[in-house]
VEXSEFI-717369 format. One record per residue (C-alpha): x, y, z. Coordinates in steps of 0.1 Angstrom, whole numbers, padded with zeros to 4 digits, always signed. Example, Ala and Ser with C-alpha at 12.3 -4.5 7.8 and 13.67 -1.06 7.14 Angstrom:
// VEXSEFI-717369
+0123-0045+0078+0137-0011+0071
END
This chain:
// VEXSEFI-717369
+1401+1143+1066+1419+1124+1093+1427+1087+1089+1435+1057+1110+1457+1028+1100+1442+0993+1100+1458+0961+1088+1448+0926+1077+1467+0897+1063+1470+0915+1029+1487+0946+1045+1480+0981+1060+1454+1006+1047+1444+1041+1057+1407+1043+1068+1389+1076+1071+1384+1083+1108+1347+1092+1105+1337+1058+1091+1328+1028+1112+1337+1001+1088+1373+0988+1086+1400+0974+1063+1382+0943+1052+1351+0962+1043+1372+0987+1023+1389+0959+1004+1355+0943+0996+1342+0977+0984+1371+0979+0960+1370+0943+0949+1333+0939+0942+1320+0968+0921+1294+0945+0906+1257+0957+0909+1261+0991+0926+1235+0978+0950+1249+0978+0985+1239+0962+1017+1227+0996+1030+1197+0993+1006+1184+0962+1025+1176+0975+1060+1159+0943+1071+1190+0923+1063+1211+0948+1082+1189+0946+1113+1188+0909+1111+1226+0907+1111+1226+0929+1142+1201+0906+1159+1223+0876+1152+1254+0894+1165+1235+0905+1197+1223+0869+1203+1258+0856+1199+1272+0882+1223+1246+0873+1249+1253+0835+1246+1291+0840+1247+1288+0862+1278+1266+0837+1296+1291+0810+1289+1319+0831+1304+1336+0837+1270+1329+0874+1266+1334+0900+1293+1304+0919+1306+1316+0953+1294+1322+0940+1259+1289+0923+1259+1271+0954+1269+1288+0976+1244+1282+0951+1215+1245+0948+1225+1241+0986+1227+1257+0990+1192+1235+0962+1178+1204+0979+1193+1213+1011+1176+1216+0994+1143+1184+0976+1148+1168+1010+1155+1181+1022+1121+1215+1038+1130+1247+1034+1109+1230+1017+1080+1250+1039+1056+1281+1022+1069+1271+0989+1053+1288+0996+1019+1296+0963+1004+1280+0951+0972+1253+0925+0976+1269+0902+0951+1304+0892+0961+1328+0864+0963+1335+0847+0996+1302+0832+1006+1292+0864+1024+1324+0870+1043+1325+0907+1032+1290+0913+1045+1298+0895+1078+1330+0915+1082+1313+0947+1073+1289+0941+1102+1317+0929+1126+1338+0961+1119+1309+0985+1122+1297+0969+1155+1332+0967+1168+1340+1004+1161+1307+1016+1175+1313+0994+1206+1348+1009+1210+1332+1044+1211+1307+1032+1237+1336+1019+1258+1354+1053+1255+1380+1042+1229+1388+1054+1194+1377+1036+1163+1403+1010+1152+1417+1004+1187+1409+0967+1184+1431+0957+1213+1402+0967+1235+1374+0950+1214+1381+0931+1182+1358+0925+1152+1368+0889+1149+1378+0879+1184+1348+0895+1201+1320+0905+1177+1325+0873+1157+1333+0850+1187+1320+0814+1183+1309+0822+1147+1319+0818+1111+1305+0836+1081+1292+0802+1072+1267+0802+1101+1262+0839+1109+1255+0850+1074+1229+0824+1065+1212+0827+1099+1209+0865+1094+1196+0858+1058+1169+0835+1072+1159+0860+1100+1155+0887+1073+1136+0864+1050+1112+0854+1077+1103+0891+1082+1102+0899+1045+1077+0871+1038+1054+0887+1064+1057+0919+1045+1048+0902+1012+1019+0884+1028+1006+0918+1041+1007+0933+1006+0990+0903+0992+0962+0906+1018+0957+0942+1007+0954+0930+0971+0931+0901+0980+0908+0925+1000+0906+0949+0971+0893+0921+0948+0869+0909+0975+0854+0943+0978+0849+0945+0941+0834+0910+0940+0807+0923+0964+0802+0954+0944+0798+0934+0911+0778+0905+0925+0746+0912+0905+0762+0921+0872+0756+0893+0847+0783+0887+0820+0795+0860+0797+0822+0837+0809+0848+0826+0783+0870+0796+0777+0897+0796+0750+0887+0832+0744+0853+0820+0731+0819+0826+0747+0811+0798+0772+0784+0803+0798+0770+0832+0819+0785+0842+0852+0786+0873+0873+0814+0898+0873+0814+0894+0911+0822+0857+0906+0851+0866+0884+0866+0890+0909+0859+0866+0938+0880+0840+0919+0909+0864+0918+0906+0870+0955+0906+0833+0962+0936+0827+0940+0956+0852+0961+0942+0838+0994+0955+0804+0985+0990+0817+0977+0991+0836+1010+0988+0802+1027+1016+0788+1005+1037+0817+1015+1032+0810+1052+1040+0773+1046+1074+0780+1031+1081+0807+1057+1083+0778+1082+1113+0765+1063+1135+0794+1073+1129+0789+1110+1156+0763+1109+1190+0778+1111+1226+0767+1115+1239+0792+1141+1265+0773+1161+1278+0753+1131+1308+0777+1127+1328+0767+1096+1312+0735+1082+1288+0723+1109+1311+0706+1134+1310+0736+1158+1348+0740+1159+1359+0769+1181+1326+0771+1200+1316+0760+1235+1297+0726+1237+1266+0744+1251+1269+0773+1226+1245+0761+1199+1217+0753+1224+1221+0786+1242+1224+0808+1211+1192+0793+1198+1174+0806+1229+1191+0840+1227+1181+0844+1191+1145+0836+1199+1146+0862+1227+1162+0889+1205+1139+0883+1175+1107+0872+1191+1105+0845+1164+1106+0807+1168+1140+0800+1152+1154+0766+1159+1188+0749+1155+1189+0723+1128+1194+0687+1140+1223+0681+1115+1244+0713+1113+1267+0698+1087+1237+0693+1064+1222+0727+1073+1254+0745+1064+1254+0733+1029+1217+0729+1021+1200+0758+1003+1168+0739+0994+1146+0762+1015+1156+0791+0992+1147+0771+0961+1113+0763+0975+1106+0799+0986+1117+0811+0951+1093+0785+0936+1064+0799+0957+1073+0834+0946+1073+0823+0910+1039+0806+0915+1025+0838+0930+1040+0860+0903+1026+0837+0876+0991+0837+0889+0989+0874+0895+1003+0881+0861+0975+0859+0847+0950+0880+0866+0966+0912+0851+0962+0896+0817+0925+0892+0824+0921+0927+0836+0937+0940+0804+0914+0918+0783+0882+0927+0802+0890+0964+0798+0902+0962+0762+0888+0986+0736+0870+1006+0748+0850+1005+0715+0866+0976+0697+0873+0953+0726+0855+0935+0754+0849+0967+0774+0833+0950+0803+0852+0969+0829+0870+1003+0831+0904+1006+0847+0912+1039+0863+0929+1063+0838+0964+1069+0853+0982+1087+0824+0980+1095+0787+0988+1063+0768+1004+1075+0736+1027+1102+0722+1009+1099+0688+0974+1087+0694+0953+1113+0712+0928+1101+0738+0944+1067+0742+0948+1054+0778+0967+1022+0784+0964+0997+0813+0997+1007+0827+0993+0994+0862+0986+0958+0852+1013+0961+0826+1040+0970+0852+1028+0941+0874+1032+0918+0845+1068+0929+0841+1075+0924+0878+1062+0889+0874+1085+0883+0844+1115+0894+0865+1106+0872+0894+1101+0842+0872+1136+0848+0857+1153+0852+0890+1139+0818+0900+1163+0803+0874+1193+0822+0890+1184+0810+0925+1180+0774+0913+1213+0774+0895+1231+0791+0925+1217+0765+0948+1228+0736+0926+1262+0752+0923+1271+0745+0959+1300+0721+0965+1308+0698+0994+1303+0714+1029+1293+0750+1017+1273+0768+0991+1294+0799+0983+1267+0814+0962+1242+0825+0989+1249+0862+0982+1233+0860+0947+1204+0840+0962+1199+0866+0989+1201+0895+0964+1175+0880+0941+1151+0868+0968+1151+0902+0985+1147+0920+0952+1118+0897+0942+1100+0902+0975+1105+0939+0974+1093+0943+0938+1063+0920+0944+1053+0939+0976+1055+0972+0958+1037+0959+0927+1008+0943+0946+1001+0974+0967+1003+0995+0935+0979+0972+0917+0954+0974+0946+0956+1011+0952+0960+1025+0917+0939+1000+0898+0916+0975+0915+0900+1000+0939+0890+1022+0910+0876+0997+0886+0840+1002+0874+0818+0979+0854+0798+0985+0822+0768+0967+0835+0744+0971+0805+0771+0962+0780+0779+0930+0800+0742+0921+0800+0738+0927+0763+0768+0905+0755+0750+0876+0774+0717+0881+0757+0733+0882+0723+0758+0855+0729+0756+0820+0713+0769+0808+0747+0734+0814+0761+0723+0783+0744+0742+0762+0769+0718+0774+0796+0689+0763+0774+0704+0729+0766+0687+0710+0796+0653+0725+0786+0653+0721+0748+0677+0693+0743+0712+0691+0726+0699+0688+0690+0676+0718+0693+0704+0737+0711+0729+0729+0683+0704+0740+0656+0695+0772+0674+0732+0780+0678+0739+0774+0641+0710+0796+0630+0721+0823+0653+0756+0822+0639+0744+0822+0603+0717+0848+0606+0730+0871+0632+0698+0868+0652+0699+0863+0690+0694+0829+0706+0666+0845+0726+0646+0855+0694+0652+0822+0676+0639+0801+0706+0607+0822+0708+0603+0821+0670+0605+0783+0670+0582+0779+0700+0607+0759+0719+0599+0778+0751+0574+0803+0761+0587+0838+0769+0579+0832+0806+0599+0800+0806+0628+0817+0787+0629+0847+0810+0630+0824+0840+0659+0804+0826+0680+0834+0818+0675+0852+0851+0710+0858+0864+0704+0839+0896+0693+0808+0876+0724+0808+0853+0752+0812+0877+0748+0782+0900+0735+0746+0900+0697+0743+0896+0672+0714+0896+0657+0710+0861+0620+0703+0862
END
């Protein structure tokens, strides 16, 4: 293995010639052996950094600050990274000290060394094109890193919305399939009033649809970026027209409506958008976990539980109980929800931990937001494809539970009065007889009247009482 020598303010180091990263990346790899999860595992973040670096090179060139040949080489290197090349060269741990400096320098060094090759030079010959002087021109980690983070978040939220739409559609399809299946609704785990299984599944679809809208609302928060702020928001070491121009270039490169914050000093230290996004992720996780709880309850048994629906059998459920099949897909989604809810605390504390003109804890915020989004995306698609699409209903059982439920008396209350309804309910509980039989026995309604009242279509929506 051949090596090249590189140096920084700490000293000289040997770098393997075949790698594109440099001395600062190597030091970060050695210093931050924390999670074992490297930047290379977050391709959207890598491509977003490359888009930011390309936009900066274009702006610097237009302002006469970066030579044409250097601009072309940097843009070509960035385009290759955006297309998926060299991602294995982004080797730093996602959680690191330095407010993201190691990730920024990892990108600067990889882009610089690939640009040098494009220009016909060897890696490490920084006299011809430098990671800091050229790739990082008019930038600081403090504006390049958070801008790339926001560009990546913007795309990842689209991905999450797409997986939520798949899940919503799977529930909608089942709501149509189950629209005529009457069942007993429940409150406080007790029989309440009749409804259809289709209504229940439609409510799940609506819950998800509402949260897709919340997701798009918070996505708008990351459109505002601080590129051009440089170190603390004052724009030191950048051209007076740079912030305006780099905004336009970033829009061109990403095809997204990113905009420069009005107050760059505020934008450089404010991580409130991440807290709000995390809160929306927690909301989504909480509600879908509740849906999974319902699916497990509705499928419980099969002989000694509610047994209203059947979840697809995915794998044997026990090493000791033959024939047992567990609701493993809803269970794993529950666990993803617990993880997302927990990381919300980390993100909140990391945001609060910022001091003065910078929050140095964005790396742990980024790590947790990306992890949460990735887990949720995978979990929701798994839930749709391996569970919801294969659910079947036990229609006759659902109907019998309604007919034999004390809750049926609520539908009769407007017709026989509260006192009679209470008396019928008490006798049904004491005797074990059905509400249906007791009402007929007492002559409170004719069979024709009773049959009309308990028709599914007459119990599941408002109705004029004659």
